[in-house]
C-alpha positions as CSV (number, residue, x, y, z in Angstrom):
1,M,115.4,148.3,378.3
2,K,118.2,146.7,380.3
3,Q,115.9,143.7,381.1
4,D,115.0,143.2,377.5
5,S,118.6,143.3,376.4
6,Q,119.7,140.5,378.8
7,P,117.8,137.8,377.4
8,N,119.1,138.6,373.9
9,S,122.7,138.5,374.9
10,Q,122.6,135.0,376.5
11,G,120.8,133.8,373.3
12,G,123.6,135.0,371.0
13,K,126.3,133.3,373.2
14,R,124.2,129.9,373.1
15,T,124.1,130.2,369.4
16,T,127.9,130.9,369.1
17,G,128.9,127.8,371.2
18,L,126.5,125.6,369.2
19,V,128.5,126.6,365.9
20,L,131.8,126.0,367.5
21,L,130.6,122.6,368.6
22,I,129.2,121.8,364.8
23,L,132.5,122.8,363.3
24,L,134.6,120.6,366.1
25,A,132.2,117.7,365.1
26,G,132.9,118.2,361.6
27,M,136.8,118.4,362.0
28,L,136.5,115.1,364.0
29,A,134.5,113.7,361.2
30,V,137.3,114.3,358.4
31,P,139.2,110.9,358.1
32,V,143.1,110.9,358.6
33,S,145.3,110.2,355.6
34,A,146.1,106.5,355.6
35,G,149.8,105.4,355.2
36,E,151.4,102.2,353.8
37,K,153.8,99.6,355.5
38,Y,155.5,97.2,353.2
39,L,156.4,93.5,354.4
40,G,158.5,91.1,352.4
41,G,159.8,91.8,348.7
42,S,163.5,92.7,347.7
43,P,165.1,93.2,344.4
44,D,165.3,90.5,342.0
45,L,167.8,91.1,339.2
46,S,168.7,89.5,336.0
47,A,170.5,90.4,332.9
48,A,170.8,89.6,329.1
49,V,172.5,91.0,326.0
50,K,170.3,93.2,324.2
51,G,169.8,92.1,320.7
52,S,171.9,89.2,319.1
53,N,174.3,87.7,321.4
54,E,176.4,86.1,318.6
55,F,179.9,87.6,317.7
56,Y,182.9,86.7,315.6
57,P,186.6,86.8,316.6
58,G,188.2,89.8,316.2
59,D,185.0,92.0,316.7
60,D,185.3,95.3,318.3
61,I,181.9,96.0,319.8
62,T,180.0,97.9,322.2
63,L,178.0,95.3,324.3
64,P,174.6,96.4,325.1
65,V,173.2,94.8,328.4
66,L,169.9,95.0,329.7
67,I,169.2,94.7,333.3
68,Q,165.7,93.7,334.6
69,N,164.4,94.0,338.2
70,S,161.5,91.4,338.7
71,G,161.2,92.2,342.5
72,L,157.9,92.4,343.8
73,L,156.2,93.5,347.2
74,E,154.7,90.6,349.3
75,Y,152.5,92.6,351.6
76,T,151.4,95.8,351.9
77,F,149.4,97.3,355.0
78,T,147.6,100.5,355.4
79,Y,147.0,102.4,358.8
80,P,145.7,105.5,359.4
81,T,148.7,106.7,361.4
82,T,151.7,105.0,359.4
83,L,154.1,106.9,357.4
84,T,154.7,105.9,353.8
85,P,158.6,105.2,353.2
86,A,160.3,107.0,350.4
87,D,161.6,103.7,349.0
88,M,160.4,100.5,348.4
89,P,162.2,97.2,349.7
90,S,162.1,96.0,346.1
91,T,164.0,99.0,344.3
92,A,167.7,98.4,343.5
93,K,169.3,101.9,344.5
94,L,172.6,103.2,343.3
95,M,173.7,100.2,341.2
96,T,177.2,99.9,340.0
97,V,177.6,97.4,337.1
98,T,180.9,95.8,336.0
99,L,181.3,93.4,333.4
100,G,184.4,90.8,333.6
101,S,185.8,88.6,331.1
102,G,186.0,85.5,333.3
103,D,187.1,82.5,331.0
104,A,185.8,84.1,327.8
105,P,188.2,84.8,325.0
106,V,187.2,88.4,325.5
107,I,188.9,91.5,326.7
108,V,186.4,94.1,328.5
109,T,187.8,97.6,328.3
110,S,184.9,99.7,329.9
111,D,185.2,100.8,333.6
112,P,182.2,99.9,335.8
113,Q,179.0,101.8,334.9
114,M,176.7,103.7,337.3
115,A,173.0,102.6,336.5
116,G,171.2,104.6,339.3
117,D,168.1,103.1,340.9
118,L,165.8,100.4,339.5
119,K,162.4,99.8,340.7
120,G,160.6,96.3,340.8
121,G,159.1,95.7,337.2
122,A,161.6,98.3,335.4
123,S,164.7,97.6,333.3
124,V,167.9,99.8,332.7
125,G,170.3,99.2,329.8
126,V,174.2,99.7,330.2
127,S,177.0,99.2,327.5
128,F,180.6,98.0,327.8
129,H,183.3,98.2,325.1
130,T,184.6,94.6,324.5
131,R,186.8,93.0,322.0
132,I,186.8,89.3,321.0
133,L,190.3,87.8,320.6
134,R,191.3,87.5,317.1
135,D,191.9,83.6,318.0
136,A,189.0,83.0,319.9
137,P,187.7,79.4,319.8
138,P,184.1,78.9,318.8
139,G,181.5,78.4,321.4
140,T,179.1,79.8,324.2
141,Y,180.7,81.6,327.0
142,N,179.7,83.2,330.3
143,L,180.7,86.5,331.0
144,P,180.4,87.6,334.7
145,L,178.3,90.6,335.3
146,S,178.5,92.0,338.8
147,I,175.5,94.2,340.3
148,N,176.4,96.1,343.7
149,Y,173.5,98.0,344.9
150,T,171.6,99.3,348.1
151,Y,168.1,98.3,349.2
152,L,165.7,99.1,351.9
153,F,165.8,96.5,354.6
154,S,163.3,98.0,356.7
155,A,161.7,101.3,358.0
156,E,160.6,101.9,361.8
157,Q,158.4,104.6,362.6
158,Y,158.7,106.4,365.9
159,G,155.9,108.7,366.8
160,L,153.7,110.1,364.1
161,D,156.1,111.8,362.1
162,S,159.4,110.0,362.2
163,L,160.7,107.0,360.0
164,H,164.2,105.3,360.8
165,Y,165.3,103.8,357.4
166,I,167.8,100.5,357.7
167,Y,169.5,100.0,354.3
168,K,171.6,97.0,353.3
169,Q,174.1,96.7,350.3
170,K,174.3,93.7,348.2
171,E,176.3,92.2,345.2
172,V,175.1,89.8,342.9
173,V,176.9,88.3,340.2
174,L,174.8,87.0,337.1
175,D,175.9,85.1,333.8
176,L,176.0,87.0,330.6
177,P,176.0,84.6,328.0
178,I,177.5,85.2,324.4
179,H,178.2,83.0,321.4
180,I,181.2,83.0,319.2
181,R,180.9,81.8,315.8
182,P,183.5,80.6,313.6
183,K,184.9,82.8,310.6
184,I,187.6,83.1,308.2
185,I,190.4,85.3,309.4
186,P,192.7,86.5,306.4
187,D,196.2,87.2,307.4
188,V,198.7,88.4,304.8
189,E,202.1,86.7,305.5
190,S,203.8,88.2,302.5
191,V,203.6,90.9,299.8
192,T,206.1,90.7,296.9
193,P,205.8,93.2,293.9
194,E,206.6,92.6,290.6
195,S,207.7,95.3,288.4
196,V,205.4,97.7,290.1
197,Y,206.3,101.2,289.0
198,A,204.5,104.4,289.0
199,G,202.8,104.9,285.5
200,S,203.0,101.1,284.7
201,E,201.5,97.9,285.3
202,G,203.1,94.9,287.6
203,Y,202.2,91.8,289.6
204,L,201.7,91.8,293.3
205,A,202.3,88.3,294.7
206,I,200.9,87.7,298.2
207,T,200.8,84.8,300.7
208,L,197.4,84.5,302.4
209,L,196.8,82.3,305.5
210,N,193.4,81.5,307.1
211,A,194.3,82.5,310.9
212,G,190.5,81.9,311.8
213,N,188.5,78.8,312.7
214,E,185.9,78.5,309.9
215,E,186.5,76.3,306.9
216,G,185.1,78.5,303.9
217,R,183.8,76.8,300.8
218,D,183.9,78.4,297.4
219,A,186.1,81.1,298.5
220,V,186.9,84.1,296.5
221,V,189.7,86.5,297.5
222,K,189.1,89.9,296.2
223,L,191.7,92.7,295.9
224,I,190.0,96.1,296.0
225,R,191.4,99.6,295.5
226,S,191.7,101.4,299.0
227,G,190.2,104.7,298.7
228,T,192.1,107.1,296.5
229,S,195.1,104.9,296.6
230,P,197.0,105.0,293.3
231,V,197.2,101.4,293.2
232,T,194.4,99.7,291.2
233,P,193.8,95.9,290.6
234,V,193.4,95.2,286.8
235,A,191.9,91.8,287.6
236,G,191.2,91.7,291.3
237,N,189.2,88.2,292.0
238,L,190.8,85.0,292.5
239,Y,189.0,81.8,293.2
240,I,190.7,79.5,295.6
241,G,187.9,76.9,296.6
242,D,187.9,75.7,300.2
243,F,190.1,77.6,302.5
244,A,190.7,75.5,305.6
245,P,191.9,76.9,309.0
246,G,195.8,77.3,309.1
247,S,196.0,76.8,305.3
248,A,197.7,79.3,303.2
249,R,197.3,80.4,299.5
250,E,199.7,81.7,297.0
251,L,198.1,84.8,295.1
252,R,199.0,86.9,292.2
253,Y,197.3,89.9,291.0
254,K,197.9,92.1,288.1
255,I,197.8,95.9,289.5
256,A,198.1,99.4,287.7
257,V,199.8,102.4,289.5
258,A,198.7,105.9,288.6
259,R,201.5,108.0,286.4
260,D,201.6,111.0,289.0
261,S,202.3,109.0,292.1
262,D,205.7,109.0,293.5
263,A,207.6,106.1,295.1
264,G,206.5,104.8,298.2
265,T,204.2,102.3,299.7
266,Y,200.4,102.6,299.0
267,P,197.3,100.9,300.4
268,V,195.2,98.2,299.0
269,D,192.2,96.4,300.6
270,L,191.8,92.4,300.5
271,V,188.7,90.7,301.6
272,V,187.6,87.0,301.5
273,E,184.0,85.9,300.2
274,Y,182.9,82.4,301.1
275,T,180.3,80.2,302.2
276,N,180.2,79.5,305.8
277,S,179.3,76.4,308.0
278,D,175.4,77.5,307.9
279,G,175.4,77.7,304.4
280,N,175.4,81.5,304.0
281,T,177.6,83.5,301.9
282,V,179.6,86.0,304.0
283,S,182.7,88.1,303.7
284,S,185.5,88.2,306.1
285,D,187.0,91.6,307.7
286,T,189.0,94.0,305.4
287,V,192.6,93.5,305.4
288,T,194.5,96.5,304.3
289,I,198.1,96.0,303.2
290,G,200.8,98.1,301.8
291,V,202.1,98.0,298.1
292,P,205.7,99.0,297.7
293,V,205.8,101.2,294.4
294,G,209.1,102.3,292.8
295,D,209.9,105.6,291.0
296,K,208.3,105.8,287.4
297,I,210.4,104.8,284.5
298,A,212.5,108.0,283.4
299,F,214.9,109.0,280.9
300,T,217.6,111.8,281.1
301,V,219.8,113.5,278.4
302,S,223.4,112.7,279.3
303,S,225.2,114.3,276.3
304,P,226.3,118.1,276.6
305,P,224.4,120.8,274.7
306,Q,225.1,121.0,270.9
307,T,226.0,123.8,268.6
308,V,224.8,124.5,265.3
309,N,225.1,127.3,262.9
310,P,222.6,129.1,260.6
311,G,221.9,127.7,257.4
312,S,223.7,124.3,258.0
313,K,222.5,120.9,258.1
314,E,223.6,119.0,261.0
315,T,223.3,115.4,262.6
316,L,222.4,115.7,266.3
317,E,223.8,113.1,268.6
318,V,221.7,112.8,271.7
319,I,222.7,110.3,274.7
320,F,219.6,109.0,276.6
321,R,220.1,107.4,279.7
322,N,217.6,105.0,281.5
323,S,217.5,106.8,284.9
324,G,214.8,104.4,286.4
325,H,215.0,101.1,288.3
326,S,213.4,98.8,285.7
327,T,214.6,97.5,282.1
328,V,212.5,98.8,279.1
329,Y,212.2,96.9,275.8
330,G,212.4,98.2,272.1
331,A,213.0,101.8,272.9
332,Q,212.6,104.3,270.3
333,A,213.2,108.1,270.8
334,R,211.4,110.8,268.8
335,L,212.4,114.7,268.2
336,F,209.9,117.5,267.8
337,T,211.6,120.4,266.1
338,V,210.9,124.1,266.5
339,D,211.2,126.9,264.2
340,P,213.7,127.5,262.6
341,F,214.6,123.9,262.4
342,T,213.3,121.2,260.1
343,S,214.0,117.7,260.3
344,G,213.4,114.7,257.8
345,D,214.7,112.2,260.2
346,D,213.3,112.7,263.7
347,L,213.0,109.0,265.0
348,A,216.0,106.7,266.3
349,Y,215.8,103.3,267.5
350,L,217.6,102.7,271.0
351,G,216.5,99.1,271.8
352,D,216.4,97.4,275.0
353,M,217.8,99.7,277.9
354,G,218.6,98.5,281.4
355,P,218.6,100.7,284.6
356,G,221.7,103.2,284.1
357,E,222.4,102.3,280.6
358,D,222.9,105.0,277.6
359,R,222.0,104.7,274.0
360,T,222.7,107.4,271.4
361,A,220.3,108.5,269.1
362,R,221.1,110.5,266.0
363,F,218.6,113.0,264.3
364,E,219.2,115.0,261.1
365,V,218.2,118.7,261.1
366,T,218.5,121.7,258.9
367,V,218.9,125.0,260.3
368,D,217.5,128.1,258.6
369,R,219.8,131.0,257.5
370,E,217.6,133.5,259.4
371,A,217.6,131.5,262.6
372,T,218.1,133.8,265.9
373,I,221.3,133.3,267.7
374,K,220.0,131.8,270.9
375,E,219.6,128.6,272.6
376,Y,216.7,126.3,271.6
377,G,215.1,123.5,273.4
378,F,213.8,120.4,271.5
379,D,211.1,118.3,273.2
380,T,211.8,114.3,272.8
381,E,209.8,111.4,274.0
382,I,210.8,107.6,274.4
383,R,208.2,104.8,273.3
384,Y,209.1,101.6,275.1
385,R,207.6,98.1,276.3
386,D,207.7,97.8,280.0
387,A,208.3,94.3,281.8
388,L,204.7,93.1,280.9
389,G,205.0,94.1,277.1
390,N,202.9,97.1,277.5
391,D,203.4,100.2,275.3
392,Q,204.5,103.1,277.1
393,V,205.5,106.5,276.4
394,S,207.8,108.6,278.8
395,D,207.5,112.2,279.7
396,R,208.9,114.8,277.5
397,I,212.6,115.5,277.8
398,K,214.3,118.8,276.8
399,V,217.0,118.6,274.6
400,P,219.2,122.0,274.4
401,V,220.7,123.1,271.4
402,E,222.4,126.3,270.7
403,V,222.4,128.3,267.3
404,A,225.9,130.4,267.2
405,N,227.6,132.1,264.6
406,P,230.5,130.1,263.3
407,S,234.0,130.9,264.4
408,G,237.4,129.9,262.9
409,I,237.5,128.6,259.5
410,D,233.9,128.1,259.6
411,A,233.4,131.9,260.0
412,V,235.8,132.4,257.1
413,L,234.2,129.9,254.9
414,G,230.7,131.2,256.0
415,N,231.5,134.8,254.8
416,P,230.3,135.6,251.4
417,F,232.6,138.5,250.9
418,V,235.7,136.4,252.1
419,L,234.6,133.7,249.7
420,I,234.6,136.0,246.7
421,I,238.1,137.4,247.8
422,L,239.1,133.9,248.1
423,G,237.7,132.8,244.8
424,A,239.4,135.7,243.0
425,A,242.4,135.0,244.5
426,L,242.4,131.5,243.7
427,L,241.6,132.6,240.1
428,V,244.5,134.7,240.0
429,V,246.8,131.7,241.5
430,V,245.5,129.5,238.9
431,Y,246.0,132.0,236.1
432,L,249.6,132.7,237.2
433,L,250.2,128.9,237.5
434,V,248.8,128.4,233.9
435,T,250.7,131.3,232.3
436,R,253.9,130.3,234.0
437,R,253.4,126.4,232.7
438,R,252.8,127.9,229.3
439,K,255.9,129.8,229.2
440,E,258.0,126.9,230.6
441,L,256.4,124.7,227.9
442,N,257.3,127.2,225.1
443,A,260.8,127.5,226.5
444,L,261.2,123.8,226.3
445,I,259.8,123.8,222.8
446,R,262.4,126.3,221.7
447,K,265.4,124.5,223.3
448,K,264.6,121.1,221.5
449,P,265.5,122.3,217.8
450,V,268.8,124.1,219.1
451,E,270.0,120.6,220.7
452,K,269.2,118.6,217.8
453,Q,271.2,120.7,215.4
454,D,274.1,120.6,217.9
455,R,273.7,116.8,217.7
456,E,273.7,116.9,213.9
457,R,277.0,118.8,213.7
């Protein structure tokens, strides 16, 4: 038994050793992953304005800039024992982009922009807030675009598992061309209102200067309502023809002001539409100007309240005052009566009234005998022509009138019982006077014959 088992044991050992050799040979036969080594190549950056690079004086823009990295790798080597670097030498890393104005008539208000890493063959966009000066001359200008970045200069391998990176920092300054086109820049030098009051129409005189560098042909200056402003142009388009740089035009527009507006300054917009040097019809930037508006024309009653008696017919004298700041023409007052009053003459002509002037209106009214003793308020209104000859009607004005019982002699004469007694007393007095007169006449008649007889004797 022991002899038989010994050969079997030796055969098993040989089989196990063979398997290990086969496995070791298989392992040695598997290829090791090859690494890459880069030689040559570096970032190659360029920049341009994304979209149109044409702008106009006074533009407030966000300038989009596209940065392109055209850097390519010159050589790439592959070795079984080489480690591949994490970065390529053509990658611009940690880019900081700064835009300057240089000699261009622009102002850059943005801070430097962080653009990150940019691999070769890729591009990235950054934006800068820029304002073109209002008086910028037309022409092409180069804005300096400074790009600071870091790139992989070399990578040295130590052993089979270690790389030493050597980075370098670099700054490039690129020219970013922009083109400034000429245009009309409207500049309002003066604004003069003429009879501009709330609730009426007036004129607005404007002195307009072309502060730009474009000579617009067939120019039309448009006055436009600004939002919900109470100032509305009645005729808002004026043709001024050719509008050369530095020239000025005197403009006059008819405008209307809402009746419910208060005194103050309200906006109105102005824009110039013209044909530019390319033959295109364009519009200038909109200019907002302030229009001074005076208080609306108003009237007040300066006379004291009047008192009337029930059952009487009275003439009311009402003094109206022009409390506005403009002269009115052909003013006419109207009275609106209320029960228990009636009127057969409710119109009164006032004529022309300057600011602060008074005019007296006379209205005939009849008071009902059953009128309640209290104060009443009559509505009055004044129709007039404004400075432009437009018919206008004022707001309603209250005229207080008090109905009161008569006093003094009026109270006596207004009492029917007193009138009856006075009538009876008057009759008695008349009767006594007549009787006395008759007695005097009879006595005189009797006396005359006696005197005659005495003369005859």
